[in-house]
C-alpha positions, 0 to 999 in steps of 0.5 A: 767820026767826031771832028772838032775844027778850031779857027780864029787864032792868031797874033794879037796885042795885049788888051786885044780880042779874038773870037775862036770858032769850033766847027763840030761834025759827027757830034751834035753840040746841042746834046753835049757839053762842050768846052775850050781847053788850052795848053801853053808851052811847058804847061799842062792842059787846062780847061778854061770854059765850058757850056752845058746842054741847057746853056749853063756856063763855067769858067776858070778863075783866070779868064772869068769876066774876060772870056765868053763861051757860046754855041749855035745849035743850028750851025753846030758851032761853039765859040769863045770870045776872048777880050782883054787878052794878056801874054799869059793867055798865049797857048794852043786852044782846043775845042773839046766835048765833055762827057760825064765830067771828063773831056771826051774829044779834042780838036787839033787846036788853034794857036793864040799868041798875045804879044806886043 
């Protein structure tokens, strides 16, 4: 059974930073493309970052230069370092696996709230 469990969310002031973690089980992240998606209230889910099996990364334009996705194959973990957060980044962030260009599995999500 594939499980993706996110942690690290919370309340942060604008300009602050958070590091999200995703613990994967039932799936080897070294053999799968992984990513982070988010959903803000009243909005559709949007993919914000992804990392391929060979380490190539891609980012949505609205987070490029601020967010960094990485993985630790030995720990079977995926991370999202988020810097210079703004209120528009407020959302539930989901760890996802990606198969042939589409999202395959979702975690339960972790809430990120950016507010002063």
